[in-house]
DRENPA-3360 file (N, C-alpha, C; in nm, 2 decimals, always signed):
BEGIN
1 = MGVSERAP = +0.09/-0.11/-0.01/+0.00/+0.00/+0.01/+0.10/+0.12/+0.01 ~ +0.22/+0.10/-0.01/+0.30/+0.23/-0.02/+0.33/+0.30/+0.12 ~ +0.31/+0.24/+0.23/+0.31/+0.31/+0.34/+0.45/+0.32/+0.39 ~ +0.53/+0.25/+0.36/+0.67/+0.26/+0.38/+0.75/+0.35/+0.30 ~ +0.68/+0.42/+0.19/+0.75/+0.51/+0.14/+0.72/+0.64/+0.17 ~ +0.65/+0.65/+0.27/+0.55/+0.80/+0.32/+0.64/+0.84/+0.44 ~ +0.65/+0.97/+0.47/+0.69/+1.03/+0.59/+0.62/+0.96/+0.73 ~ +0.68/+0.97/+0.81/+0.61/+0.91/+0.95/+0.49/+0.97/+0.97;
9 = LQSTAPKI = +0.38/+0.89/+1.02/+0.25/+0.95/+1.06/+0.25/+1.05/+1.15 ~ +0.33/+1.07/+1.25/+0.37/+1.16/+1.35/+0.52/+1.19/+1.36 ~ +0.58/+1.29/+1.33/+0.71/+1.31/+1.34/+0.74/+1.39/+1.48 ~ +0.67/+1.46/+1.54/+0.69/+1.52/+1.66/+0.58/+1.48/+1.77 ~ +0.63/+1.52/+1.89/+0.54/+1.46/+2.00/+0.39/+1.53/+1.99 ~ +0.28/+1.45/+2.05/+0.15/+1.53/+2.04/+0.15/+1.67/+2.11 ~ +0.06/+1.74/+2.07/+0.05/+1.88/+2.13/-0.03/+1.83/+2.26 ~ +0.03/+1.85/+2.39/-0.04/+1.84/+2.52/-0.08/+1.98/+2.57;
17 = WEASNHNG = -0.20/+2.00/+2.63/-0.22/+2.11/+2.70/-0.11/+2.18/+2.78 ~ -0.09/+2.30/+2.81/+0.02/+2.36/+2.87/+0.00/+2.39/+3.03 ~ -0.03/+2.26/+3.08/-0.02/+2.28/+3.24/+0.11/+2.25/+3.27 ~ +0.16/+2.36/+3.39/+0.30/+2.35/+3.44/+0.31/+2.27/+3.55 ~ +0.43/+2.22/+3.59/+0.45/+2.15/+3.73/+0.51/+2.24/+3.80 ~ +0.58/+2.20/+3.92/+0.62/+2.29/+4.02/+0.77/+2.35/+3.99 ~ +0.82/+2.30/+3.88/+0.94/+2.34/+3.82/+0.92/+2.43/+3.71 ~ +0.81/+2.48/+3.68/+0.80/+2.55/+3.57/+0.78/+2.50/+3.42;
25 = QTLAQVIQ = +0.80/+2.37/+3.43/+0.81/+2.26/+3.30/+0.65/+2.25/+3.27 ~ +0.61/+2.26/+3.13/+0.49/+2.21/+3.09/+0.49/+2.05/+3.09 ~ +0.38/+2.01/+3.10/+0.36/+1.86/+3.09/+0.44/+1.80/+2.94 ~ +0.42/+1.87/+2.84/+0.47/+1.83/+2.73/+0.62/+1.83/+2.74 ~ +0.68/+1.92/+2.79/+0.83/+1.92/+2.80/+0.85/+1.79/+2.89 ~ +0.81/+1.78/+2.99/+0.84/+1.68/+3.09/+0.85/+1.55/+3.02 ~ +0.73/+1.51/+2.93/+0.72/+1.38/+2.87/+0.82/+1.38/+2.77 ~ +0.84/+1.49/+2.69/+0.94/+1.49/+2.56/+1.09/+1.45/+2.64;
33 = AQVAEGSA = +1.12/+1.53/+2.75/+1.26/+1.49/+2.80/+1.28/+1.35/+2.85 ~ +1.16/+1.30/+2.92/+1.19/+1.16/+2.94/+1.20/+1.06/+2.84 ~ +1.11/+1.09/+2.75/+1.12/+0.99/+2.61/+1.26/+1.02/+2.54 ~ +1.30/+1.14/+2.54/+1.44/+1.14/+2.47/+1.56/+1.07/+2.54 ~ +1.54/+1.06/+2.68/+1.62/+1.00/+2.77/+1.61/+0.85/+2.74 ~ +1.51/+0.79/+2.69/+1.50/+0.66/+2.65/+1.42/+0.59/+2.77 ~ +1.34/+0.68/+2.86/+1.28/+0.63/+2.96/+1.13/+0.70/+2.94 ~ +1.03/+0.58/+2.97/+0.88/+0.64/+2.96/+0.83/+0.61/+3.11;
41 = DIDISGLE = +0.92/+0.63/+3.21/+0.85/+0.58/+3.35/+0.83/+0.74/+3.42 ~ +0.73/+0.79/+3.42/+0.69/+0.89/+3.48/+0.58/+0.89/+3.56 ~ +0.58/+0.98/+3.68/+0.47/+0.99/+3.78/+0.35/+1.04/+3.73 ~ +0.26/+0.98/+3.71/+0.12/+1.01/+3.64/+0.00/+1.03/+3.78 ~ +0.06/+1.02/+3.89/-0.03/+1.03/+4.02/-0.11/+1.17/+4.02 ~ -0.06/+1.28/+3.95/-0.10/+1.41/+3.98/-0.23/+1.42/+3.91 ~ -0.33/+1.55/+3.94/-0.45/+1.58/+3.90/-0.43/+1.58/+3.75 ~ -0.32/+1.64/+3.70/-0.33/+1.68/+3.56/-0.35/+1.53/+3.47;
49 = FDFVRSIR = -0.32/+1.42/+3.53/-0.33/+1.30/+3.46/-0.48/+1.24/+3.49 ~ -0.55/+1.30/+3.55/-0.71/+1.23/+3.59/-0.78/+1.18/+3.47 ~ -0.74/+1.25/+3.35/-0.80/+1.20/+3.20/-0.77/+1.06/+3.20 ~ -0.65/+1.01/+3.22/-0.61/+0.87/+3.22/-0.69/+0.76/+3.31 ~ -0.71/+0.81/+3.43/-0.82/+0.73/+3.52/-0.95/+0.75/+3.50 ~ -0.96/+0.84/+3.43/-1.12/+0.86/+3.38/-1.16/+0.75/+3.26 ~ -1.08/+0.69/+3.20/-1.11/+0.58/+3.08/-1.15/+0.46/+3.13 ~ -1.28/+0.44/+3.11/-1.33/+0.29/+3.13/-1.38/+0.24/+3.01;
57 = VWDVRYYS = -1.33/+0.10/+3.02/-1.36/+0.00/+2.91/-1.47/-0.10/+2.96 ~ -1.58/-0.09/+2.87/-1.68/-0.20/+2.90/-1.68/-0.29/+2.80 ~ -1.66/-0.42/+2.84/-1.64/-0.54/+2.76/-1.77/-0.61/+2.79 ~ -1.87/-0.62/+2.69/-1.98/-0.68/+2.71/-1.96/-0.81/+2.61 ~ -1.94/-0.93/+2.66/-1.93/-1.06/+2.59/-2.05/-1.10/+2.55 ~ -2.15/-1.11/+2.62/-2.29/-1.12/+2.59/-2.38/-1.07/+2.70 ~ -2.48/-1.01/+2.65/-2.60/-0.97/+2.73/-2.72/-0.99/+2.67 ~ -2.82/-1.06/+2.73/-2.96/-1.08/+2.70/-3.07/-1.08/+2.82;
65 = HRERGRDD = -3.18/-1.04/+2.77/-3.29/-1.04/+2.88/-3.40/-1.08/+2.79 ~ -3.45/-1.18/+2.81/-3.55/-1.26/+2.72/-3.66/-1.33/+2.81 ~ -3.76/-1.35/+2.74/-3.86/-1.45/+2.80/-3.82/-1.59/+2.78 ~ -3.84/-1.67/+2.88/-3.81/-1.79/+2.88/-3.92/-1.88/+2.93 ~ -3.93/-1.99/+2.87/-4.04/-2.07/+2.94/-4.19/-2.04/+2.89 ~ -4.30/-2.13/+2.93/-4.41/-2.10/+2.91/-4.50/-2.00/+2.99 ~ -4.42/-1.98/+3.12/-4.50/-1.88/+3.18/-4.47/-1.72/+3.18 ~ -4.41/-1.69/+3.04/-4.34/-1.58/+3.03/-4.24/-1.52/+3.12;
73 = DCSESYNM = -4.18/-1.61/+3.20/-4.05/-1.57/+3.29/-3.97/-1.49/+3.21 ~ -3.91/-1.39/+3.26/-3.79/-1.34/+3.20/-3.66/-1.38/+3.25 ~ -3.55/-1.39/+3.17/-3.41/-1.43/+3.22/-3.30/-1.34/+3.18 ~ -3.24/-1.29/+3.29/-3.14/-1.20/+3.22/-3.01/-1.26/+3.25 ~ -2.91/-1.28/+3.14/-2.78/-1.33/+3.15/-2.68/-1.26/+3.08 ~ -2.56/-1.28/+3.13/-2.45/-1.17/+3.08/-2.31/-1.22/+3.13 ~ -2.23/-1.17/+3.06/-2.07/-1.18/+3.11/-2.03/-1.06/+3.03 ~ -2.00/-0.99/+3.15/-1.95/-0.83/+3.15/-1.81/-0.80/+3.23;
81 = RLGTYGTQ = -1.72/-0.72/+3.18/-1.61/-0.68/+3.24/-1.61/-0.53/+3.24 ~ -1.54/-0.48/+3.33/-1.50/-0.32/+3.31/-1.36/-0.32/+3.35 ~ -1.29/-0.24/+3.27/-1.15/-0.20/+3.27/-1.12/-0.07/+3.31 ~ -1.04/-0.05/+3.40/-1.01/+0.09/+3.46/-0.86/+0.09/+3.46 ~ -0.81/+0.23/+3.48/-0.67/+0.26/+3.49/-0.66/+0.30/+3.63 ~ -0.54/+0.27/+3.72/-0.51/+0.29/+3.85/-0.43/+0.43/+3.84 ~ -0.39/+0.45/+3.97/-0.30/+0.57/+3.99/-0.20/+0.59/+3.91 ~ -0.10/+0.49/+3.86/+0.00/+0.49/+3.79/-0.01/+0.45/+3.63;
89 = GEFGWQRT = -0.15/+0.44/+3.61/-0.18/+0.39/+3.47/-0.18/+0.23/+3.46 ~ -0.19/+0.17/+3.56/-0.18/+0.03/+3.56/-0.34/+0.00/+3.51 ~ -0.35/-0.09/+3.40/-0.48/-0.14/+3.38/-0.52/-0.27/+3.42 ~ -0.66/-0.27/+3.47/-0.70/-0.40/+3.53/-0.84/-0.44/+3.50 ~ -0.89/-0.54/+3.50/-1.03/-0.58/+3.46/-1.10/-0.63/+3.60 ~ -1.23/-0.60/+3.60/-1.30/-0.66/+3.72/-1.46/-0.71/+3.65 ~ -1.50/-0.79/+3.71/-1.65/-0.84/+3.65/-1.75/-0.71/+3.70 ~ -1.84/-0.71/+3.63/-1.94/-0.60/+3.66/-2.06/-0.67/+3.62;
97 = TPAAAPQW = -2.19/-0.58/+3.64/-2.33/-0.62/+3.62/-2.40/-0.52/+3.54 ~ -2.51/-0.57/+3.48/-2.58/-0.47/+3.39/-2.63/-0.35/+3.46 ~ -2.66/-0.35/+3.60/-2.69/-0.25/+3.68/-2.60/-0.13/+3.69 ~ -2.48/-0.17/+3.68/-2.35/-0.09/+3.67/-2.34/+0.01/+3.54 ~ -2.39/-0.05/+3.44/-2.34/-0.01/+3.31/-2.43/+0.10/+3.28 ~ -2.36/+0.21/+3.21/-2.43/+0.33/+3.19/-2.54/+0.29/+3.05 ~ -2.64/+0.38/+3.02/-2.75/+0.34/+2.92/-2.67/+0.35/+2.79 ~ -2.57/+0.40/+2.76/-2.53/+0.38/+2.62/-2.45/+0.25/+2.60;
105 = VLPSRRCS = -2.41/+0.18/+2.71/-2.39/+0.05/+2.69/-2.48/-0.04/+2.70 ~ -2.57/-0.03/+2.77/-2.70/-0.13/+2.77/-2.86/-0.03/+2.73 ~ -2.87/+0.00/+2.62/-2.98/+0.11/+2.62/-3.10/+0.06/+2.67 ~ -3.12/-0.08/+2.66/-3.25/-0.11/+2.72/-3.22/-0.25/+2.80 ~ -3.28/-0.28/+2.93/-3.29/-0.37/+3.00/-3.42/-0.44/+3.01 ~ -3.51/-0.41/+2.93/-3.65/-0.46/+2.90/-3.62/-0.62/+2.87 ~ -3.74/-0.68/+2.91/-3.76/-0.83/+2.87/-3.82/-0.84/+2.74 ~ -3.76/-0.86/+2.64/-3.80/-0.91/+2.51/-3.74/-1.01/+2.45;
113 = SSNWRRGV = -3.78/-1.05/+2.31/-3.73/-1.16/+2.26/-3.62/-1.10/+2.17 ~ -3.59/-0.99/+2.15/-3.47/-0.94/+2.07/-3.37/-0.87/+2.16 ~ -3.38/-0.87/+2.30/-3.31/-0.78/+2.36/-3.16/-0.85/+2.40 ~ -3.06/-0.85/+2.32/-2.92/-0.89/+2.35/-2.82/-0.78/+2.29 ~ -2.70/-0.80/+2.34/-2.60/-0.70/+2.29/-2.48/-0.78/+2.32 ~ -2.38/-0.72/+2.23/-2.22/-0.78/+2.25/-2.15/-0.67/+2.19 ~ -2.03/-0.64/+2.25/-1.94/-0.52/+2.21/-1.85/-0.46/+2.31 ~ -1.80/-0.37/+2.27/-1.69/-0.31/+2.36/-1.72/-0.16/+2.33;
121 = GVEWEDHE = -1.71/-0.09/+2.46/-1.73/+0.05/+2.47/-1.63/+0.12/+2.57 ~ -1.57/+0.22/+2.51/-1.49/+0.31/+2.60/-1.54/+0.45/+2.61 ~ -1.52/+0.49/+2.75/-1.57/+0.63/+2.77/-1.46/+0.70/+2.87 ~ -1.47/+0.83/+2.86/-1.35/+0.92/+2.91/-1.40/+1.04/+2.94 ~ -1.31/+1.12/+3.00/-1.33/+1.25/+3.03/-1.20/+1.32/+2.99 ~ -1.19/+1.41/+2.91/-1.09/+1.48/+2.87/-1.03/+1.59/+2.98 ~ -0.91/+1.65/+2.95/-0.85/+1.75/+3.07/-0.94/+1.86/+3.10 ~ -1.05/+1.87/+3.02/-1.15/+1.99/+3.06/-1.28/+1.94/+3.12;
129 = GNHGYEWV = -1.28/+1.81/+3.14/-1.38/+1.76/+3.19/-1.50/+1.71/+3.11 ~ -1.48/+1.72/+2.99/-1.58/+1.68/+2.87/-1.60/+1.54/+2.88 ~ -1.72/+1.48/+2.87/-1.72/+1.33/+2.86/-1.76/+1.28/+2.72 ~ -1.70/+1.17/+2.71/-1.73/+1.12/+2.56/-1.71/+0.95/+2.57 ~ -1.77/+0.88/+2.46/-1.78/+0.76/+2.47/-1.81/+0.70/+2.32 ~ -1.74/+0.58/+2.30/-1.76/+0.52/+2.18/-1.81/+0.36/+2.20 ~ -1.90/+0.32/+2.11/-1.95/+0.17/+2.13/-1.91/+0.12/+1.99 ~ -1.85/-0.02/+2.00/-1.82/-0.10/+1.87/-1.89/-0.22/+1.90;
137 = AY = -2.01/-0.26/+1.82/-2.07/-0.36/+1.84/-2.00/-0.47/+1.75 ~ -2.00/-0.63/+1.80/-1.94/-0.72/+1.72/-2.00/-0.84/+1.74;
% end
């Protein structure tokens, strides 16, 4: 496809908002300096990195809420995980339930013959506090 013949997709570090640390350096300067030194180990426990800890990954392996049997009983079954980032950016999974999921993950929990869902969703808050999310069904 000719990708190797093109210039790099990104030749400079991404623009990061200009928050300063106690030494007067911007966040971008600190990251660029540490990457240039060959080390990416940085302390991200500060408030300026809350946007990392706001990222949540919803893995819905399956969800269904259907009528079962002759008595119109409803059965809700699911296999869901929630991935989150810790203080220093470590990522981990934990089991979760439909009740914990936001409406964009499970738009309906009604009992019906066609209520099922499978996919992955990611939500976040940027450094200005704006919420966003993306859902990919598969």
